N, C-alpha and C positions, 0 to 999 in steps of 0.2 A: 627260448621257446621256438620250435619250428613253425612253419607256415600254418599248421593246424592251430587256429586261433580265433578269437572273437575280436573283431575290429570295433573299437570304441566309437559309438555314434550316439546321437541324441535319442531321447525317449521315442518309442514306437507308437503309432496311432493307426496305421493302415492294416490291411489284411496280410497275415503272415504268408510267406511263400517258402517252397522247398524246391531244390533242383538237384539233378544228378550230374556229376562229372563222370561220364562213362568213358573209360579208356580201355581199349582192348587192342592187342597187337600194335601198341604204340600209336594208336589213332584215337582222337577225341571226337565223340559223336556230337554233332550240332544240328540244329534245325534252322533252315533259312526262312526268314519272314519278309513279307513285302507289305508296306503300308504307305499308300499315297498321301494320307493325311498326317504324316509324321515328318519331322525335319530330316530324318534319315529314312530313305525309301527302302533300301535293302539292308538287312542286318541279320545276325545269327543269334540264337539263344540256346541254352541248354534245355534238355527235357525237364519239365517241372511245371509247377503252377501253384495256385492257392491251396492253403491248408484248410480243410473243412473243419467246422467246429468240433466234430467228434474224432478228429484225426490227430496223430502225432506227425512230426515232420517225416519220420521214416515211413509211416503208412501213406502219406501223401505222395512221396517219391515213388513208392511201389505202384500206386494207382496211376500216377501220371505217366510213368514209363510204359506201362501197359497200354494206356489210352493213346499216347502220342507216338510211340515207336514199336508197339506190339511185342515187347519183351518183358520177361520176369527177371527183375534185378535182385542181386544180393549186395547189400550195402557193406562197404568195407569200414568206413569211419567218417565222422564229421570232419571236414577239412577246415571250414571256416563259416562264420555267420556274421552278418552286418546289417545295418539299417539302410534301406534304399527307398527313397520317396516315402518316408514315414513308416515303413513296414519292415519287420525283421525277416531276413531271408537266410535260409539254412542250405548249405552246399555239402553234399555227401559224395565221397569217392565210390565209384562202382567199377570193379575190374572183372566181375564175373556176372554173366547173365545167361538165361536160356531162351530159346526161341530165335526166330529170324527177324532182324530189323525190318520193319515194314518198308517195302519198296515204294519210295515216293521221291519226287523231284526235290522236295524241300529238305530231305534228310541226307546228310553227308558226313564224312569224316575228314579230319584234318590232322596232320602231324602236330603234336603239341607245340613244337618249336615254330610252326607256321601260324599259330593262333594270333601272334602279334600282328599278322598281315590281314586279318579279317575283322570285320566290324562286329565283334561279339559283345553283346550287352547283357547285364550292366558292365560298364567299364571296370569297376572295382573287382568284379568276379574275374574278368579277363586278366587283369594284372596279377591277382592272387594265383590263378591257374598257371600262368607263365612262370611265376616265382616257384611254385610247388614242383612243376614238371622239370624245371631247370635244376632245382636243388637235388631232386631224386633221380635225375637222368632218365626220365620217361619221354 
């Protein structure tokens, strides 16, 4: 089975989340976060967030991509999902979108091969993204 998988984890209890792995022109879109009350002050995340009660993971990603980076995404496929801090997280590949990414200091792109050099959280998503992009030459 390729990287597209469910990583076996314990039963979920927290709020479900969904995130977009947005790759265009061999660049991965990430958002830089800064938190002084955290063990890690500067880190990166993928566009995404909590799934509302009335939403599917797909609907949540479409909403979150619009809110966080001002684009309309077309999801390619579910790449993986796993439990993180007691909540199921869904990660979808996006290679096509419309609109212009919101210009902001915290939004950047990385070569997928360079993803290993940034502090992308959660770590399990980072590992699986590196595995996927290496396997398929992205």
